C-alpha positions as CSV (number, residue, x, y, z in Angstrom):
1,M,75.0,128.2,62.2
2,T,76.7,129.2,65.5
3,T,76.4,132.3,67.6
4,G,78.7,133.8,70.1
5,D,82.4,133.1,70.6
6,S,83.6,129.5,70.5
7,T,86.0,128.2,73.1
8,E,88.7,128.3,70.4
9,T,88.3,132.0,69.7
10,S,87.7,133.1,73.3
11,S,90.8,131.4,74.6
12,R,94.1,133.2,74.4
13,P,97.6,132.8,75.8
14,L,98.0,133.9,79.4
15,L,100.7,136.4,78.3
16,E,98.1,138.2,76.2
17,W,95.6,138.4,79.0
18,L,98.3,139.8,81.3
19,L,99.3,142.4,78.7
20,A,95.7,143.4,78.3
21,K,95.4,144.0,82.0
22,Y,98.7,145.8,82.3
23,P,99.1,147.5,78.8
24,E,102.0,149.7,79.9
25,T,104.1,146.7,80.8
26,P,106.8,145.6,78.3
27,K,106.1,142.1,76.9
28,K,109.5,140.8,78.1
29,R,108.8,141.9,81.6
30,A,105.3,140.4,81.6
31,K,106.7,137.1,80.5
32,Q,109.3,137.2,83.3
33,W,106.5,137.8,85.8
34,I,104.7,134.7,84.6
35,M,107.9,132.5,84.6
36,A,108.8,133.8,88.1
37,G,105.5,132.6,89.5
38,R,104.0,136.0,90.1
39,V,100.8,135.5,88.0
40,S,97.8,133.5,89.3
41,V,94.4,132.6,87.9
42,N,91.7,131.6,90.4
43,G,94.4,131.4,93.1
44,V,96.7,129.0,91.2
45,I,100.0,130.2,89.8
46,I,100.5,129.5,86.1
47,R,104.1,129.6,84.8
48,Q,103.5,129.0,81.1
49,P,103.2,132.3,79.2
50,N,101.6,130.5,76.2
51,Q,99.1,128.4,78.1
52,S,95.7,129.0,76.5
53,L,92.7,129.9,78.7
54,P,89.4,131.7,78.5
55,D,89.2,135.3,79.7
56,P,90.2,135.1,83.4
57,K,88.7,138.6,84.1
58,D,89.2,139.5,87.8
59,A,90.6,136.0,88.6
60,L,93.9,137.1,87.0
61,E,96.2,138.5,89.7
62,L,99.8,139.8,89.8
63,L,101.3,138.6,93.1
64,D,104.2,139.8,95.1
65,R,107.4,137.8,95.1
66,R,106.2,135.2,97.7
67,A,104.4,132.6,95.6
68,T,101.7,130.5,97.3
69,A,101.4,127.7,94.8
70,L,103.4,126.2,91.9
71,D,101.3,125.0,89.0
72,C,103.7,123.5,86.5
73,G,101.2,122.5,83.8
74,T,100.7,119.0,82.3
75,E,104.4,118.7,81.4
76,G,105.6,119.5,84.9
77,W,108.9,120.7,86.3
78,Q,111.4,117.9,85.8
79,I,113.5,117.9,89.0
80,H,114.9,114.4,88.3
81,P,115.0,112.1,85.3
82,R,112.0,110.2,86.7
83,V,110.2,112.9,88.8
84,A,108.3,115.9,87.6
85,I,106.4,118.3,89.9
86,L,102.9,119.0,88.5
87,Y,101.7,121.1,91.5
88,L,103.1,122.2,94.9
89,D,101.8,124.3,97.7
90,A,102.0,124.3,101.5
91,A,99.5,121.4,101.8
92,L,100.0,119.3,98.8
93,A,102.5,118.0,96.2
94,V,101.4,116.2,93.0
95,V,104.1,114.5,90.9
96,N,104.5,112.5,87.8
97,K,106.7,109.4,88.5
98,G,108.6,107.5,85.9
99,P,108.7,103.7,85.8
100,G,111.2,101.9,87.9
101,L,111.2,104.3,90.8
102,L,109.6,103.7,94.2
103,S,106.9,106.1,95.2
104,V,107.9,106.1,98.8
105,P,110.9,104.5,100.5
106,A,110.5,100.9,101.8
107,E,113.7,101.4,103.8
108,P,115.2,104.7,105.1
109,D,117.9,104.9,102.4
110,D,115.7,103.9,99.4
111,L,115.6,106.3,96.5
112,S,112.0,107.2,95.9
113,A,109.9,110.0,94.5
114,L,109.2,111.2,98.0
115,S,112.9,111.3,99.0
116,I,113.8,113.1,95.7
117,L,111.2,115.7,96.4
118,A,112.3,116.1,100.0
119,D,116.0,116.5,98.9
120,F,114.9,119.1,96.2
121,L,112.9,121.1,98.7
122,A,115.8,121.1,101.2
123,G,118.1,122.4,98.5
124,K,120.2,119.2,98.3
125,L,119.2,118.5,94.7
126,R,119.2,120.8,91.7
127,A,116.4,120.6,89.2
128,Y,117.2,118.2,86.3
129,D,115.5,120.5,83.8
130,R,116.4,124.2,84.2
131,G,113.6,125.2,81.7
132,V,113.5,127.9,79.1
133,D,116.9,129.7,78.7
134,G,118.2,127.9,81.8
135,R,116.0,129.9,84.1
136,G,113.8,127.1,85.2
137,Y,111.2,127.8,87.9
138,S,112.0,129.7,91.1
139,L,111.3,127.9,94.3
140,P,110.0,130.3,97.0
141,P,112.3,130.2,100.1
142,A,109.4,129.2,102.4
143,Y,109.0,125.9,100.5
144,R,112.4,124.8,101.8
145,R,110.7,124.2,105.2
146,L,108.2,121.7,103.8
147,E,108.6,118.0,104.2
148,P,106.6,115.6,102.0
149,L,104.6,112.9,103.7
150,P,103.2,109.7,102.1
151,V,99.5,109.4,101.3
152,H,99.2,106.6,98.7
153,R,101.6,105.1,96.2
154,L,102.1,103.6,92.8
155,D,103.9,100.3,92.2
156,Q,107.6,100.7,91.4
157,Y,107.2,99.8,87.7
158,T,103.9,101.7,87.3
159,S,104.3,105.3,86.0
160,G,102.1,108.3,86.5
161,V,100.5,110.8,88.8
162,F,100.1,110.6,92.6
163,C,100.1,113.0,95.5
164,M,101.9,113.6,98.8
165,A,101.0,115.8,101.7
166,M,103.1,118.6,103.0
167,N,101.9,118.6,106.6
168,P,100.1,116.1,109.0
169,A,96.7,117.8,108.8
170,A,96.7,117.7,105.0
171,R,97.8,114.1,105.1
172,Q,94.9,113.1,107.2
173,H,92.5,115.0,105.0
174,L,93.8,113.2,101.9
175,I,93.8,109.8,103.6
176,D,90.2,110.4,104.6
177,Q,89.3,111.0,100.9
178,L,90.9,107.7,100.0
179,K,88.8,106.0,102.7
180,V,85.5,107.4,101.4
181,H,86.6,106.9,97.8
182,S,86.2,110.6,96.9
183,M,89.8,110.8,95.5
184,K,89.4,109.7,91.9
185,R,92.2,107.8,90.2
186,E,92.2,106.7,86.6
187,Y,94.7,104.5,84.9
188,V,95.5,103.4,81.3
189,A,96.5,99.7,80.9
190,Y,97.4,97.5,78.0
191,V,96.2,93.9,78.5
192,E,96.3,90.7,76.5
193,G,92.8,89.7,75.6
194,R,89.4,91.2,75.1
195,P,86.9,91.8,77.9
196,S,83.5,90.2,77.4
197,K,81.8,93.6,77.6
198,P,83.1,97.0,76.4
199,Q,82.8,98.3,80.0
200,G,82.1,96.9,83.3
201,T,83.2,96.4,86.9
202,W,85.6,93.9,88.6
203,R,84.6,93.1,92.2
204,N,86.9,90.6,93.9
205,W,88.2,89.7,97.4
206,L,92.0,89.9,97.6
207,K,94.3,88.2,100.0
208,L,98.0,89.1,100.3
209,S,100.6,86.3,100.3
210,D,102.6,85.8,103.5
211,D,105.6,87.7,102.0
212,Q,103.2,90.5,100.9
213,L,104.5,90.3,97.4
214,R,101.5,89.0,95.6
215,Q,97.7,89.3,95.8
216,F,95.4,86.3,95.4
217,V,91.7,86.5,94.4
218,I,89.6,84.3,96.7
219,S,85.9,83.6,97.0
220,E,83.5,85.6,99.2
221,V,83.1,82.5,101.4
222,E,86.9,82.3,101.9
223,A,87.0,86.0,102.5
224,K,84.5,85.8,105.3
225,A,86.4,83.0,106.9
226,A,89.7,84.9,106.7
227,K,88.1,88.1,108.0
228,D,90.7,90.8,108.5
229,E,93.2,89.2,106.2
230,T,91.2,90.0,103.1
231,M,90.0,93.2,101.4
232,E,87.4,93.9,98.7
233,A,88.7,95.4,95.5
234,I,86.5,97.3,93.0
235,T,87.7,98.5,89.6
236,H,85.6,100.0,86.8
237,Y,87.0,99.4,83.3
238,E,86.3,100.7,79.8
239,V,87.8,99.5,76.5
240,L,89.4,102.3,74.6
241,T,90.7,100.4,71.6
242,E,91.9,97.0,70.4
243,F,95.1,96.0,68.6
244,P,95.1,92.7,66.7
245,L,98.3,90.8,67.0
246,A,100.0,89.9,63.7
247,G,99.8,86.2,62.8
248,S,97.2,85.2,65.4
249,R,93.6,85.9,66.5
250,A,94.8,87.4,69.7
251,V,94.4,91.1,70.6
252,V,95.8,93.6,73.1
253,S,93.1,95.9,74.6
254,K,93.8,99.4,75.8
255,L,91.7,100.0,78.9
256,R,90.8,103.0,81.0
257,L,90.5,101.9,84.6
258,R,88.9,103.8,87.5
259,L,89.7,102.7,91.0
260,E,87.0,102.7,93.6
261,T,89.2,101.0,96.1
262,G,93.0,101.1,96.2
263,R,94.5,97.8,97.2
264,K,98.1,96.8,96.6
265,H,98.5,95.4,93.0
266,Q,94.7,95.8,92.6
267,I,94.5,96.4,88.9
268,R,97.2,93.8,88.1
269,A,95.7,91.0,90.1
270,Q,92.1,91.7,89.0
271,A,93.0,92.0,85.4
272,A,94.9,88.7,85.4
273,Y,92.0,87.0,87.2
274,A,89.6,88.3,84.5
275,G,91.8,86.6,81.9
276,L,93.3,90.0,80.8
277,P,96.9,90.0,82.2
278,L,98.8,93.2,81.7
279,V,101.5,93.3,79.0
280,G,104.9,93.0,80.7
281,D,103.6,92.0,84.2
282,R,106.3,89.7,85.6
283,T,104.1,88.7,88.6
284,Y,100.6,88.1,87.3
285,H,101.1,87.3,83.6
286,P,102.2,83.6,83.1
287,K,103.9,84.4,79.8
288,Y,106.6,86.4,81.7
289,H,107.4,83.7,84.2
290,G,110.8,82.2,84.0
291,D,109.9,78.9,82.5
292,A,107.6,80.4,79.8
293,P,108.9,80.6,76.2
294,K,110.1,84.1,75.4
295,A,108.8,83.9,71.9
296,A,105.2,83.9,73.1
297,R,105.5,87.2,75.0
298,I,105.4,90.8,73.9
299,D,108.8,92.3,74.6
300,F,108.1,95.0,77.2
301,P,110.2,95.5,80.4
302,R,107.4,96.3,82.9
303,Q,103.7,96.1,83.5
304,A,102.0,98.4,80.9
305,L,100.2,100.5,83.5
306,H,100.0,104.2,83.9
307,A,98.3,106.4,86.4
308,E,96.8,109.1,84.1
309,V,94.4,111.2,86.1
310,L,94.2,112.2,89.8
311,S,91.3,114.3,91.1
312,L,90.8,115.3,94.8
313,D,89.5,118.0,97.1
314,H,92.3,120.4,98.2
315,P,93.0,120.0,101.9
316,D,93.1,123.7,102.6
317,K,90.5,125.0,100.1
318,P,86.9,124.1,100.8
319,D,85.0,123.1,97.7
320,A,88.2,123.3,95.6
321,R,88.2,120.2,93.4
322,M,91.5,119.8,91.5
323,T,92.5,117.5,88.7
324,W,95.8,116.6,87.2
325,T,96.7,114.5,84.1
326,A,100.0,112.8,83.3
327,A,100.6,112.0,79.7
328,L,101.7,108.6,78.6
329,P,105.5,108.1,79.1
330,K,107.7,107.4,76.1
331,D,107.9,103.6,76.6
332,L,104.1,103.3,76.5
333,R,103.8,105.6,73.5
334,Q,106.3,103.4,71.7
335,L,104.4,100.2,72.8
336,E,101.2,101.6,71.4
337,A,102.9,102.7,68.1
338,S,104.2,99.1,67.7
339,L,100.8,97.6,68.4
340,R,99.2,99.9,65.9
341,A,101.8,99.0,63.3
342,G,101.4,95.2,64.0
343,R,105.1,94.9,65.1
344,A,104.6,93.9,68.8
């Protein structure tokens, strides 16, 4: 027996809450207000009329035409085939990056998620997805003065969510969160093998190769001798599910991984050292090295790694904890479907 409203019954589309607050407003006009970025809940603009939420009460506001934040929902605003904006304001940008694209440029002319966002804000690039009825989202003119700055990054062939700062003060605030490990980052990975425990922690000392293209796990004694050339890496893992591989006793495990530290190639190097190399990893998985037989490997073109969740404290809003989730991209959904069907 239950009492009171359930979350299901108390949640309604944003459009309905707006019409309840402004009953004299035509439905079409109210929908236009939402899509134009003039409706906020708890100070965050929501642009999806059908987004379900509990009664916002006084937190629902109708703004003037100068939007202060763009919240583009879990699907995001696709400004490029491999870049979607999830959130944008004067301090912070959060994007969902597709595989194969650099996060930030290594050289000035490199195409990257950062350079794409910069070109879009400067008006040099039109949105890839114009949205419902070709209207898309409207970008407030003040946003064209913003210039994204790097905070952290994802490997080129890792997909998912990461953030950029929109001014130097916000950048320092976000970097400080990384240093004290208060910025939470969760990944999904598909690895070959089965961990000895369903959940646990990897703690290793990592040392970059001289060309800085590969991490090596070394002992604590070696790390102390090398001093500044090494860094400790800590990753917490949890097994989500296992997929038996047809015709063998081998399995692929789907893991959720939470970074406590954020070193270059941290997950990839630690997973391989633990005997659980990532499917598709051309650097750390021996089955994908040039001299290995192709028949022994799972056919996947990149490391099967996705940055799924990012949670941080907003640089300009004290006590405002914000979280974004990036759904698995198409290639990883297809990989999982093949593993479930025993076709990988």
